[in-house]
N, C-alpha and C positions, 0 to 999 in steps of 0.2 A: 459585240459579236460574240458566245461562247459558243465553242467546240464542244463536241462529245465527241472521249476519250474512248469509248466504250468499243468505239467501229477497231481501235488503234490494236488493241489488247487482244480483241478479236482475232486479229490479224495476225501479229503476233504472236500467240497463243497453235494457232495452226502454221505458219513458221515450222516455229520451235517441234513443237511435233511430227513436222515432213522431214527434218532436221534431223532427229532422233530415230525416222522410219530408213534413211537418205543409211546413215553412218551404220547399222547392222546390218546393214544388206550387204552395205561397202566395204565397211571398215572391222570385220570380228573383232579383230583384234581389241582393239578398244573401249574399254571396260567402264561404265555404270557406277559414278559415287551418289548417291543416292541423296545426302547434302549435297552436295554442290555437280551433280551435270555429270559428264560426262568424264572419262581423266585419258588423257593417254598412254602407254607403257614409261614410266620416269624409270629411263637410265642414260647417265653423259656419265665423258673422260676426256681425257687429251691425248691428242700423238698426234704427230708430224713428224716430216721429213725438210732436208730442204739436199740443193746438191753444191757440193764442191771441187773444187781442182784436184777432178783424180775417182772421183765416188760419190756419194750420199752417205748423210748421216738421219738417221730414226730417231727418235724419242717418243718417250710414250711414260705418265705418269702410271701408280702401277694398285688406285682406288678400285674396285666392285663392290660396287651399294646394290643395295633390293629397295626403290625409296626413299626415305630417310636413315638406314637403315648400315651400314657402312660390314658389310660382311670376310672384305679382304684386303688387309693395306698393302698387299705384298707378290699383286698380280701384277706377270709376263704378259704386256698384251704387244709384244711383234713379237711373231711368227718369222720360223725358218718355208719358206717354197722348193726354191732350190739355195744353192751352196753360196749364190750371187742376187741373190731378188727373197726379200723377204718385207710382209708389210706390215703394219697396223689397224687394228680390229676397235669399231666402237658403233656401242647401241648395246644391241640384248643381247648378253653372253652365250646364250645359248644358241643363240640364230646364226650370230657368228661365228662360232667352233662347229658347226655345221657348215655353214659356208667355205670353210677357210677348208675343211676337209675334204670337200666336196674338188673343190682346185688344185688340191696337194696329190689327189688320188689322180686325175686327169693331167695334171703336169706331168708326175711319175708314170701312169701309160706309157703319152706322147715319150718320154726322154728312153723310153725303151730301147723304141723305133727309130728314132729318133736322138742320138745320148746329143746333149751339149746344147742342141737348136735352142731349148726354149729363148724367149726374149722378153723384159721388162713388159715390152706392150700387148708381150701374146697373155701372160701372166693377168695383166690388170684388165683385159679387152675377156676375161675372161668368167673377170670377178663382177665385171660389167653387165656382161648379159646374166648372169645369173641372180645378181639383186635385181635387173627391170623384169626380169620371171617373175620372183614372189618383192614385186616392190608396194602392195597393199595387202600381205604380209605382215612379213619382215622389218625392221627399221633396226640396217646398219648401212656402217658406212666405212668406205674404207681406202688406208694410203697403200701403197706399193710403189716400193723404190729398191732398187738395185743399181747391176750393171752388165750390158751388155758388149758384144764384139761391136754391132752394128751401130749404137749411137750413144755408145759410155754410161755413163752416170744417168740415170733418168726417175722424177720422182713421177704419177701418177693423182689422183688424188680424184676417190670415186664417192659420187653422193649417193646417198637413199631411198632417189628414185632413178641409182642406172648411171646418171650423167660419168663422164667421165670427162678430164680432164687433168693436161701437158701442164702442170707447174716448174718452176726451180725452185720455191720455197712453197707446202703446201700442207692450212693443219685444220683435225676434223675433227667435232665431240663440241661438249657443251663448254668448252672452253677455252674453246678456236673464237668465241666471244668478244673472249679477250683480249689474247693477242696476235691474232693475222694483222692486225693494221701493224704493229712495233716488229715480224716478223718477215713480211714484204716491204716494208721502208730500210728495216736494216740488212739486210742480206741480200750479197753484187755477187755478180755470174762472176764464178773460175773462185770464190774465195778458198781461203786456202783454209785447211783440215781442222784446227786451233780454235782460228775465230768461228766454222762453222758450228764446235760442238760448243764452247760459249753462246755461241747465239742460241741451240734450242734446248739449254740447260736455262738460261735465264726466261725464252720464254715462257718451260715450261714453269719453273716453280712461281712468274704471276698467274699464271693461271692454276697455279694449285692454291693461291690465294683470292683469284676472284669467282672461283666456280667451285661450289660448294661440294658439288659430286667429284670432282678430281683430287688426289691427294696419293700419297704414301711417299715414296723417290720418282727419283730422276731415273728412268729408264734410258739410255743411252748405247745405237748400237751403229756400227761404219763399216760397209763396204765399197769396196774397190774389184780390178779385174781377180784379187788372190781370194772374192769371196769376204765375212768374215774376217773381220782383220784385230774388230776390239767391242766387248762386250765389257760395259758399266754400270752398275747402279750406284749412283751419285745421290746421297740425300739432300734434302732443299737448308740452304743458309739459315741461320737463326732468326732474320731478322723477318725470314721470307714466314717460318714458323713462325713465330710472335699474330703475323702479322692473319695466318689462316687459322691461328689458335684463337683470335676475337672471334672464327665463325661460328653460330653454333653449331649446324651442320657437320662441319671443321676436328671434332674433337676426336680423336681416333687413343686417347691415353696416352699415350704422348707414345706412340708407335714408329712415328715417323719424327720423330728429333734423334 
């Protein structure tokens, strides 16, 4: 029995044309590549945060990329919201900076009327609402972590669709795929500070090694009831650097060694 494949080709072409029209109408941020079809905005990073006994530890890589090009290998992706609340941002750099400025201005305005009343959950909700509002335009993910009097140390993971999740250990960005299982399996409730710092350091190094869009150094911040008590920039270990350098996109002219 012979099957006429022309009808299948026509149907596929019709579906493709409808898909292109739908993408142009509802997702204007997607760009067209003439040789490969539609292609999303290329951006990536690795951010994470964990709770420890007394506060939270945040960590991030320091690489900023535009496509396959490294434009900055020493970017600080951990940003202050209040003295006891910080955020890590992934996705489009310009969109995440605009989002950070919006939330910070609103938090500062709130603190003028009600000093020291802002909680970690309230800040995370501000991020989530704004991300959800711009979910079809922006490509941003955020981790909000900090300490407040009501609930102590907390970590909130906010996806690019505006979903807010309370987690004891959270990772986001393109490098999170490589280390999310490691992070969740090694983290324990009320773990000591030194173990929490070592955990985020190792996880960030692993993400840098396997994710071509993550690189540079490991940025770490520790927050407790006294505010920001520690801020460190740690070069990745020699073993991790050798593994990272074997990947074509991870060459930065020895900038991170």
